[in-house]
C-alpha positions in Angstrom: 0.0 0.0 0.0 1.4 3.4 -1.0 2.1 5.9 1.7 1.3 9.5 0.7 2.2 12.7 2.6 2.7 16.4 2.1 6.2 17.7 3.3 6.8 21.4 3.8 10.4 22.5 3.7 10.9 26.1 4.8 14.2 27.8 4.4 14.3 31.2 6.1 17.0 33.8 5.3 17.2 36.6 7.7 19.1 39.8 7.0 19.8 41.8 10.2 20.3 45.5 9.6 20.3 48.1 12.4 18.2 50.6 10.4 17.0 48.6 7.4 13.3 47.5 7.1 12.6 43.8 7.4 13.0 42.0 4.0 9.9 40.9 2.2 9.6 37.1 1.8 9.3 35.7 -1.6 7.5 32.3 -1.7 8.3 29.9 -4.5 6.1 26.7 -4.7 7.2 23.8 -6.8 6.7 20.0 -7.1 9.7 17.8 -6.6 10.0 14.0 -6.7 11.3 12.3 -3.5 12.2 8.7 -3.2 10.8 7.1 0.0 11.7 3.5 1.0 8.6 1.3 2.0 9.1 -2.1 3.6 6.8 -4.9 2.4 6.5 -8.3 3.8 6.1 -11.2 1.4 5.2 -14.7 2.5 6.9 -17.6 0.7 5.8 -21.2 1.3 8.2 -24.0 0.7 7.1 -27.6 0.3 8.8 -28.9 3.4 7.2 -30.3 6.4 6.0 -27.7 9.0 8.4 -24.9 7.7 7.5 -21.4 6.7 10.1 -18.9 5.5 9.5 -15.2 5.7 11.6 -12.8 3.6 11.6 -9.0 3.6 12.2 -7.0 0.4 12.5 -3.2 0.0 10.3 -1.5 -2.6 11.1 2.1 -3.5 8.1 4.2 -4.2 8.1 7.7 -5.6 6.0 10.5 -4.1 5.2 14.0 -5.1 6.2 16.6 -2.4 5.5 20.3 -2.5 8.6 22.3 -1.6 8.2 25.9 -0.4 11.4 28.1 -0.3 11.3 31.5 1.4 14.1 33.8 0.4 14.8 37.4 1.6 14.5 40.3 -0.8 18.1 41.4 -1.4 19.0 44.6 0.5 21.3 46.7 -1.7 24.5 48.2 -0.2 24.5 52.0 0.1 25.8 53.4 -3.2 29.4 54.5 -3.0 29.0 57.2 -5.7 31.4 58.2 -8.5 35.1 58.6 -7.8 36.1 62.0 -6.5 39.7 61.8 -7.8 41.5 59.7 -10.4 45.1 58.5 -9.6 47.4 57.0 -12.1 49.5 54.2 -10.5 52.8 53.4 -12.2 53.8 49.9 -11.0 56.7 47.7 -12.0 54.6 44.7 -13.0 57.3 43.3 -15.3 61.0 43.8 -15.7 63.8 43.6 -13.2 61.6 44.8 -10.3 58.6 42.6 -11.2 58.7 40.8 -7.8 57.6 44.1 -6.2 54.9 45.2 -8.6 52.1 43.0 -7.5 52.7 43.9 -3.8 52.4 47.6 -4.7 49.2 46.9 -6.6 47.6 45.0 -3.6 48.6 47.8 -1.3 47.0 50.4 -3.6 43.8 48.4 -3.9 43.6 48.4 -0.1 44.0 52.1 0.1 41.3 52.6 -2.5 38.9 50.5 -0.5 39.7 52.4 2.7 38.7 55.7 1.0 35.5 54.1 -0.3 34.6 52.9 3.3 35.4 56.4 4.6 33.0 58.0 2.1 35.4 59.5 -0.4 35.7 57.1 -3.4 38.8 57.3 -5.5 39.8 55.6 -8.7 43.2 54.1 -9.4 44.2 53.4 -13.0 47.2 51.0 -13.2 49.9 51.1 -15.8 53.0 48.9 -16.1 56.4 50.7 -16.4 58.2 47.4 -17.2 61.0 48.8 -14.9 62.3 50.7 -17.9 62.4 54.4 -18.9 60.8 54.4 -22.3 57.8 52.1 -21.5 57.5 54.0 -18.2 57.2 57.4 -20.0 54.7 55.9 -22.4 52.6 54.6 -19.6 52.7 57.9 -17.8 51.7 59.8 -20.9 48.7 57.5 -21.4 47.6 58.1 -17.8 47.9 61.9 -18.1 46.8 62.5 -21.7 44.2 59.7 -22.2 43.0 58.8 -18.7 43.2 62.4 -17.5 44.4 61.5 -14.0 44.7 64.1 -11.3 48.0 62.8 -9.9 50.5 60.0 -10.4 52.2 57.7 -8.0 55.4 56.1 -9.0 57.5 54.9 -10.5 59.4 52.4 -8.4 62.8 52.7 -10.1 64.5 56.1 -10.0 65.7 55.5 -13.5 62.0 55.5 -14.5 60.7 58.2 -12.2 63.2 60.8 -13.3 62.4 60.7 -17.1 58.6 60.5 -16.3 59.0 63.7 -14.2 61.1 65.4 -16.9 58.9 64.4 -19.9 55.4 64.0 -18.5 54.4 65.1 -15.1 56.3 68.4 -14.7 55.5 69.7 -18.2 51.8 68.6 -17.8 51.7 70.1 -14.3 50.5 66.9 -12.7 51.8 66.1 -9.2 53.9 62.9 -9.1 54.7 61.0 -5.8 57.2 58.2 -6.0 56.8 55.5 -3.3 60.2 53.8 -3.9 62.6 56.0 -5.9 65.4 56.9 -3.6 68.0 58.5 -5.9 69.5 61.7 -4.4 69.1 63.3 -7.9 65.3 63.6 -7.2 65.9 66.1 -4.4 67.7 68.5 -6.8 66.2 67.6 -10.1 66.7 70.7 -12.3 63.4 70.2 -14.2 61.4 70.6 -11.0 63.2 73.6 -9.7 60.6 76.2 -8.9 57.8 73.9 -10.1 57.2 71.6 -7.1 55.5 68.7 -8.9 57.8 65.9 -7.8 57.5 64.3 -4.3 58.3 61.0 -2.7 57.2 59.1 0.4 60.5 57.2 0.8 63.8 58.6 2.0 66.7 59.6 -0.3 69.7 57.3 -0.6 71.7 60.2 0.8 70.4 58.7 4.0 70.5 55.0 3.1 74.0 55.2 1.6 75.4 56.6 4.8 73.9 53.8 6.9 75.0 51.2 4.3 78.7 52.4 4.5 78.6 52.4 8.3 77.1 48.9 8.3 79.9 47.6 6.1 82.6 49.2 8.4 80.9 48.0 11.6 80.8 44.5 10.2 84.6 44.5 10.0 85.1 44.9 6.3 88.1 47.0 5.2 87.7 46.6 1.4 84.6 46.4 -0.8 83.6 46.3 -4.4 80.3 47.7 -5.7 78.2 46.1 -8.5 75.4 48.5 -9.3 72.6 49.1 -11.8 73.5 51.9 -14.2 70.6 54.3 -13.5 70.1 57.2 -11.1 69.2 54.8 -8.3 72.3 52.6 -8.6 74.7 55.5 -9.3 73.4 57.6 -6.4 73.4 54.8 -3.8 76.8 53.5 -4.9 78.4 56.9 -4.6 76.8 57.5 -1.2 78.0 54.1 0.0 81.5 54.7 -1.2 81.7 58.1 0.4 80.4 56.8 3.7 82.6 53.6 3.8 85.8 55.5 2.9 85.0 58.3 5.4 85.4 55.6 8.1 88.6 54.2 6.7 87.4 51.6 4.3 88.5 51.2 0.7 86.2 50.7 -2.3 88.4 48.8 -4.8 86.0 48.8 -7.8 82.8 50.5 -8.9 81.3 48.4 -11.7 78.0 49.3 -13.4 75.7 47.0 -15.3 72.9 47.6 -17.7 69.4 48.3 -16.4 67.9 45.6 -18.6 68.4 42.1 -17.1 71.2 40.1 -18.8 71.8 36.3 -18.9 75.3 36.6 -17.4 77.4 39.0 -15.4 80.7 37.2 -15.4 82.6 40.0 -17.1 81.4 42.5 -14.4 82.2 40.1 -11.6 85.8 39.6 -12.9 86.3 43.4 -12.8 84.8 43.7 -9.3 86.9 40.8 -7.9 90.2 41.8 -9.5 91.6 43.5 -6.4 90.3 40.7 -4.1 88.0 42.8 -1.9 86.4 41.2 1.1 82.7 41.9 0.2 80.5 42.8 -2.8 77.9 45.5 -2.3 75.0 44.4 -4.5 73.2 47.6 -5.6 70.8 46.3 -8.2 67.3 44.7 -8.5 66.3 41.0 -8.0 66.2 40.5 -11.8 69.9 41.3 -12.0 71.2 40.1 -8.6 69.6 36.6 -8.8 71.9 35.9 -11.8 75.1 37.4 -10.6 75.0 36.2 -7.1 74.7 32.6 -8.3 77.6 33.2 -10.7 79.7 34.9 -8.0 79.3 31.9 -5.7 79.7 29.2 -8.3 82.7 30.9 -9.9 84.4 31.7 -6.7 84.4 35.4 -7.2 82.7 36.3 -3.9 81.1 34.6 -0.9 80.4 37.7 1.2 77.7 40.2 0.1 76.1 43.4 1.3 72.6 44.3 0.3 70.2 47.2 -0.1 66.5 47.9 -0.6 66.7 46.9 -4.3 68.1 43.5 -3.4 65.8 42.8 -0.4 63.9 39.9 -1.9 61.9 36.9 -0.8 62.3 35.2 -4.1 66.0 35.6 -4.6 67.1 33.3 -1.8 65.0 30.5 -3.3 66.9 30.8 -6.5 70.4 31.3 -5.1 70.0 29.0 -2.1 69.2 30.5 1.3 72.1 28.8 2.9 74.5 31.0 0.8 72.9 34.3 1.9 71.9 33.6 5.5 73.5 35.9 8.0 74.3 38.6 5.5 73.0 42.1 6.1 71.4 44.9 4.1 69.7 48.3 4.4 66.3 49.6 3.3 63.9 52.4 4.1 62.0 51.2 7.2 58.8 52.1 9.0 58.4 53.3 12.6 56.7 50.7 14.7 53.8 52.7 16.1 50.1 53.2 15.8 50.1 54.0 12.1 52.3 51.0 11.2 50.3 48.7 13.4 47.0 49.7 11.7 48.5 49.2 8.3 49.8 45.7 9.1 46.5 44.7 10.7 44.5 45.9 7.7 46.8 44.2 5.3 46.6 40.9 7.3 42.8 41.1 7.2 42.8 41.7 3.5 45.4 39.2 2.3 46.2 36.8 5.2 49.9 37.6 5.3 52.3 40.2 6.6 53.4 42.8 4.1 56.4 41.0 2.6 58.4 43.6 0.8 59.9 47.1 1.3 58.0 50.3 0.1 54.5 48.8 0.6 53.9 51.3 3.4 55.2 54.1 1.2 52.8 53.1 -1.5 49.9 53.3 0.8 51.0 56.7 2.1 51.4 58.1 -1.5 47.9 57.3 -2.4 46.5 58.4 1.0 48.0 61.9 0.9 46.7 62.4 -2.7 43.2 61.4 -1.6 43.3 63.6 1.5 44.6 66.6 -0.6 41.7 66.1 -3.0 39.3 66.0 -0.1 40.6 69.3 1.2 40.1 70.8 -2.2 36.4 69.8 -2.1 36.0 70.8 1.6 37.4 74.3 0.7 34.8 74.6 -2.1 37.4 74.3 -4.9 37.5 72.1 -7.9 39.6 69.0 -7.6 42.4 69.7 -10.1 46.1 68.6 -10.3 47.2 72.0 -9.1 44.8 72.1 -6.2 46.0 68.6 -5.1 49.7 69.7 -5.4 49.0 72.8 -3.3 47.3 70.8 -0.6 49.8 67.9 -0.2 51.7 69.6 2.6 48.5 71.0 4.1 47.3 67.5 4.9 50.6 65.7 5.5 52.6 68.2 7.6 52.0 69.7 11.0 50.1 71.4 12.5 46.8 69.5 12.7 45.0 66.6 14.3 46.8 63.4 13.8 45.4 61.0 11.1 46.6 57.4 10.7 45.9 54.7 8.1 42.6 52.9 8.0 39.0 53.8 7.0 38.0 55.0 10.5 40.8 57.5 10.7 40.3 58.6 7.1 36.6 59.2 7.9 37.6 61.3 10.8 40.0 63.3 8.5 37.1 64.0 6.0 34.9 65.3 8.8 37.6 67.5 10.2 38.3 69.0 6.7 34.6 69.7 6.2 34.7 71.6 9.5 37.7 73.7 8.3 40.2 72.1 10.7 43.8 71.1 10.0 44.9 67.5 9.8 48.4 65.9 10.0 48.7 62.5 8.3 51.2 60.3 10.1 51.9 57.6 7.5 52.3 53.8 7.7 56.0 54.4 6.9 56.4 57.3 9.3 55.8 61.0 9.2 55.0 62.2 5.7 56.3 65.7 6.3 57.3 67.0 2.9 60.1 69.5 2.9 60.6 72.2 0.2 62.1 69.6 -2.2 59.2 67.2 -1.7 61.3 64.8 0.4 60.5 63.0 3.6 62.7 61.5 6.3 61.9 58.0 7.5 64.0 55.5 9.4 66.6 53.2 7.7 66.1 49.5 8.4 69.0 47.1 9.1 67.9 43.6 7.9 69.5 40.3 7.2 68.8 37.1 5.2 67.9 33.9 7.2 67.6 30.3 6.0 63.9 29.9 6.8 61.1 31.4 4.8 60.3 34.3 4.3 64.1 34.5 4.4 64.2 38.1 5.8 64.5 39.3 9.3 64.6 42.9 10.6 67.4 43.6 13.0 66.8 47.3 14.0 66.0 50.7 12.7 68.5 53.5 12.5 66.7 56.6 13.8 69.6 59.1 13.5 71.8 59.6 10.5 75.5 59.4 11.4 78.2 61.6 9.8 79.2 60.5 6.3 
């Protein structure tokens, strides 16, 4: 005998919102087929004396069941609105600095989201510089002429930042903030004299080079050779290192440049650097170069002691070279003050991406985008159009004292927007440290002393140098 029944399945979705009205249920009724096992007893008689065998078999019957599903009416998110400012982001997604590019992009995306949460949406248009001057200039020209961005961040390499400034941003009167270009040339770039369109949120190598020279001397080295990338970054840092090291009594036996484009071998350059048998090789390049020549230096017996900088601070390079060959060797890089601003940045990055920020200049990237966004917000709060000139004029107004301290993160950015609307001053204290632009558009942040270790992620911070020693 068939068993028939009506089953009602109710799925309730409840959306809790503090101020939103209760969602309206939507009822959908449909027929579905459900298989229900029914046990039947069958009697079988065998022709044996006084014996009856009973067997049970299972018969599957199909029944029609009415299923009712109740779903909530979707509650739309509050509209963010159109972007208030358009920022062109020049990232090194390919080329010798490609390892860094995606990290910069992720940091920029987080900054954009923070402004959206704070109620001041921004747009970031990304372009790849290829870590080279000509593609970098072409990318910047596209952002300025086609995308009509209000400001530029980048580039990473000084050898790309300088020609972009000279050919695109300064002639077009668009402010440009580099987050990673450390060449001392940027401080005194003739093209920007009296113009004030070139800024950076990272320190000059006039600072890093001094610390790097001191580090080599304090480590006990008396002689060193330098292998450096032949662009404003490599030239500037190499010269500052040499001056600092020799000021203390050391001797730089060779200064050997190499091309900015990665090459398959650097044996010729290594031979020149090793000719006078110096104790250590200062590797002032990018991972795309140093990965090749470090392996050749070790395998060829040219060097087994190295000194590193920000450009050769890499989580990928030890994997290729062998972490055991680099472990215990030191380097320098722009650092970040460990305080409230840095802690918020790290916590936000962990929440977004599930890892600690792995590479240098990520804090500086966040700061570059943030000061542009805040400068644009001040333009609006003052009743002015958001233009490249207005943003340029307000960078120091939002980043330098006096004013109420603003830190990274959406909550503090929202506070900044409210203060600006009230006509009050703000002072953005960045993830990398104070973003107090001087007359040349430079900032001063700590220099980090770090070293390679054998265990992933292969980099350990030793300390921060807060004061700059004599050259």
